[in-house]
N, C-alpha and C positions, 0 to 999 in steps of 0.2 A: 592459821592456818587450818583446815580439818585434816587430821591424821586418824585414819581407821582405826579402832580399837578390835580389829579380827584381822587374821592374817588372809588379806585377800589379794595382795600382789604377785604375782609370779615374775621369776625371773627367769626367762629361755636362751639356753644357751649352746648351740650347735656344738658338738666333741669334733675335735681335732676337725675343722671344716673341710680345710682344703684335700686332707689326705681322707677323710671320710668319701668325700664325693669320688676322688680317684679310684676306692672299694668297691663303693657300689657299681660305676662303669663298668670296672676290670674284676670278676668274682675272682680270677686269679690271685689278687692282690690281697683278698679277705684272711684276716689273722696273719699274715706278715707284716713285718716292719717298713714301713712305706717314708719317701723323704721326697717332697717336694719343690724342685729348684733344686739345679746340680750344684753351683760354686756356691749360693748362699742357700741355707734351710728358710723356705718360706712356710713350713707348715711340715708337721712330721705326726705317723699314726702315734696311738698309743703304746703301739707293740714297738716303735723306735723310741719313744719317752721313754718307756721302761729302761731303756739301755742309756741314757743319758741325753739324748740326742734332742735339741733346745731351738727354738724359732731365734734366725738370725747367727746361728752359731755357722761358721764355713762349713763346706762341704765336705773338703778333706777330713774336718775333723769329727764330723759325723760321720764319715763311710770307715775312720778308723775304730771310733765308738761302735759303729755297727755294720760290719762289714757284709752283712747276709739283707741288708736295706736293698729292696727295690727303688730306686731312683726315679722321678716322672719329673716333665717338663711341667710348668704349672698351664692352665687352660683357664684363665681369666674368665670368658665369655661362659663355661659350664658352671664354674661357680657362680656368676649372677643370675643365672638362671635359675640355680638350685635355691640360693637365696629369694629370688621374686615367689618359688613356687613355695617356702616355708613361712612367707610372710603371709601369702593368703590363705593359708591354715589359721596363721594368727588372729586375721582380720575377720575368718568365721568364727573364731574364740570369743571374741570380745571387741567392741567397736573401740575399745580403749589400746591402743596399741602406741608405744613409742619405742621404735626403733634407736638402738645404740651404735651400731654397726651391720656390718652385712652379716653377719651370723648371729646376733643377740639381740632381744627384745625386752623390755619389761611390759608386763598386760595385768590389768586392773580389771579383775571380775567380780567387786564389789556390786552386790545387788541383783546377781545370777543365780542365784542359790536355790530361789522358787521357779526358776525358766527351766534350766540344765543342770543343778546339782552344787554338790559344797565345794570350795576350792579344791582340797583335794581331788575330789571327783575331774574336774575341769583338767587339774593338771595330770592325771592321769590318761586323760581320751585325747589330750594335746601332744603327750608323746607317742600316743598309738597313731593319730592322725599324720606326725610329720612321719614316721616310720613307714606306714602302710601309703601315703600319699607322694612321699618326696624318696623314700629310703634312706634314710637317712638316720642317727642316732641322737638323742638331744636331751638334756640334763635340764633338769626344772628345779628351781629354789623357791619354795612360798614361806612368806612373812608378812608383816605388818607393814613392812617401810620397805623401799626400794633400797637403801644398804644393806639391811639384812637380808632378801632376797637373793640380790645377788653373792653374798657371803656364802648363803645356803647351797646354792647351783655350784660355787666352786669346791666347797665341800665335798658334793654328792658328786661331782664327776668321777667315771665314766658314767654317760648312760644312765643318771640316776635321779632320783626323785627324793627330797629333803623338804618337808614341813617343820617349819618353828613355830610354834603355839604360842602364842601372848604370855602368856607365865611362865614361858622355858626360856625367854629371849637373851640376856642376862647370863645362866646357865648353860648356854648353848655358846655364846659369844665369846666370855670372861676367857677361856682355856686355851683358844686359839692363839698361833702366834702374832705376832703384831703386822706382820707383813699382810694379815687378810684387812687392815683397816686400809682405806683408800687413800691416797696420797703418801703410803709410807713405800715408797723406794727401798733399792738397795742402800743409797746413802743415809736415808732419814732412820732403816733400820737399824744400818752400823752405828747410828750415835745414841740411838736408844738403849741397844744390847751394851754399847759400854758403859751403861750407867747402869746395867744388870735389868735392863726393862726388855723383859723379851716376850709377855702376853697380853692381849688386850685387855685382861683383867688389871693385871700392872699399871697400864696406862690408866683405865678408869680410877684407880685410888689415887693417880694422884692429881693433885689441887692445878685448875686452869691456868692460874697464874704461873705455877713449877712448869708446866707446858711451854704456857707461853715466854719465858727467858728460855726456855730450852730450843726451842724449834723457831720462835717469831711467832708476832700475833696472830696473822691468819692462821698457821697452821697448828699453830698450839689450841687455838678455838675450835678447830675442823675437827682435832683428833679427839681432844674432850667430847665433842657432843657424839660422835661416832662412837668413842668408846662404851657411852651410856643409851646406844642404840637411838640416840636423835635424830630424827631424819624426816621435814615433814613436806619434803617436795610431793608434789604428787606426780600420778602418771599423765604425761602429758601428749594427746593424740595430735593427728592431722596438722603439726607444726611443719613449715617448710624447713630444709636443712640452714642451717646459720652459716657452714662454710661447705667448700667442695676441696678436696685435697687428694694427694696420691705422694705415695712413699715408694723409696729404692733402699733393699739393705745391700749394701758394699763388699760386706765381708770382712776378713782382718787385712787382707794384703795393703799396701800402701799403694795410694791413691795420686797423682798429679794432681796440681790445680787445673789445668786443663781437662783431666778427665772429671774430676768434679764439677767442673763446671758444666760440662757438656749432661752429665745426670740432670743437672738443676734445667738446662736449656730443654730437656725432654721432657719434666716434670710439668713444667710452665706451659709447653706447647699443650699439653695433654687436658692440664686442668683446664686452659682456656678456651679447650674447643668443649669441653664438657660443659660450661658455662655457656657459651653461645650457645649449643643445642639444648640448654635447659631455659634459655631465655633469662638467664640471671647476669646481672654485673653485681661486683663487690668495692668494696672500699681498704680493707684491709689486707695486706700479703703477710704472710707467716710462714717464716723459714722452722723448722724443726732437724735439728743435730742429734746424734746418739754417738757417743766417743766409745772408743776400747772397752772402758770400765763400766760401759752399760749407762753412764750418765747421761741426762740429758741436757738441753739447752735450746731455747726458744727465743726467738728474735723477731720482729713484727715491725710494720710501719705501718701508718693510715694516711690514704690520699686524701686529696681535698674533694674529687671526685671519683663516684664509683666508675667501675667500666671491666671490661671482658678483654680488652684490647692487650694481645700476646706481650707487643714490644715494649708497654708500658707493665704489667707486670714484673717481666722479665727484667726489667731494668731496676725494681726495687729488691727483686730476689737476689741479682746478684750484688747492689749494694748492702744488703744482709750478708750476705757469706763473706763479703769481705772482712764486716768487721768482726767475723766470727774467726778471720783465718789465725789469728794467734793461738786459739784455742785448738782448733784443728792440727795445727802443727807441733802441739805439746801434747797432746793427750787421740790423737788417730780418730779416725772417723769412721763410723760401721754402718750407719743410714744417715739419709738424707729424706728429709720431708717439706713439701710444700704446698701451703692450702690459702685461699682466698676467703676471707670470711666477711660479717658485715654485709651479707647480701641481701639485694631487692633484684624485684623483678626491672629488664631492663625497658618497660615502658616508659619507666620514671626516669629514664636516663636523659638529662639536658642537655644539648646540642651544644658543645663549646666552640670559642671565638677563637681565631677565626674559622670558618668552615671547613677548609680545606685541610684542617688537623686532622680530621677523621679520615683522612687518605688511607691512613693503617687499618680502618674497620673494613674497610672495600679490599684489602688484602687479604685480612683474615677470612672476609665470606669466601673470596675465590678460594683461597688455600680448602678450606673448609667443603667447597663443595668438588672439588678435584679430589679430595681425599677420602669423601662418601661416595665419590661414584668409579675410582678406580683403585681405591685402597690405601690404606695407612702408608705404604712405603712408595707411593706415587711421588710425592715430593717431601723432601727432607730437607735439613739446615745443612750447609757445610761443615761446621762445628762437630757436627754429629759424627761424621763421616770417619771412618776407621777406629769408634767408640761402642764397644758393647752396651747396648742400653739394659739387656736384662729385661725381667718383668718387672713392672711398676705396680701396685697395688693400692686400695682406699687407704687414704689416711684414717689410722684408727686412734681412738683417744687412748691416752695411755694406761 
């Protein structure tokens, strides 16, 4: 696969996105610590982060750390509109844009130098355009590979620009902590550090067989390649989303099985509505859980036929949740996410026999129409009554 020999890949990442939108829209919040989300932190401004506030922290803990913070309720629609405006700037910059989430993307500017300037000049202009047209700060990393561009933007935050020249790649990468490697979370980092491996350079000096023996085949090979900045993936533009999902942070207060089930029901309702609105169907249902110790667990099940039927997806999600119940009871639960993957257009849906088995689709369509006309609260499930659903946000990658 072709890999550029020059630093032409940009990783653009909005800074403290939700909190920045709030500070943009309410001038009195600028320069002040802002927490988005009341009982669970969905986002925090850098002023709040400087005092130890972190995403998914309980609201009470965040307020103890930062009693002067301004706490605001999330405005998901405002964040969605801001994201769309930022992605318009991205697409005005280059046709090669690969969105990663609501607030970040890779851009490939290879071949644009004669037309609009060097990659560094393009990155400077991109940051200025996002600020002027959308009113938000954005950090950009520029490098030869997607992996290193993302690392560069992480190091440059907040509101920065960092270019990694090809002849300085390993000199930049190797002194960084092992947590900068994709796939190194708290558990893997602890395992590496327990063996005296604290930097990317120390990982690079280990042989691949040693890493495989330590971390397993896939993780060992993956980290060995990244530690040497071997990443041949191109920026892929124009791809339709491979999954649609949503997640909800729960905080650290204990939740009954009924309360957790209600969260899953609400997430599935939201996801299947989005699938139908987008004309998509999917075969694989994914359940993602985060525990009190920040460890993650993922469960998935692939159906024989793609669907956007709420009851079908919910039955699978509940089955996956039941299989994870022992872990939840042992370790506590702080986040639940549900996604539907292996998507296709609903034009390819084959009608199942007997034909009256599709009556659930008619019910879904009727409920969608009622909610579109009279609002999301016009019809709700009985199981959700009495349960505070709180805000759900798009399911993001780890």
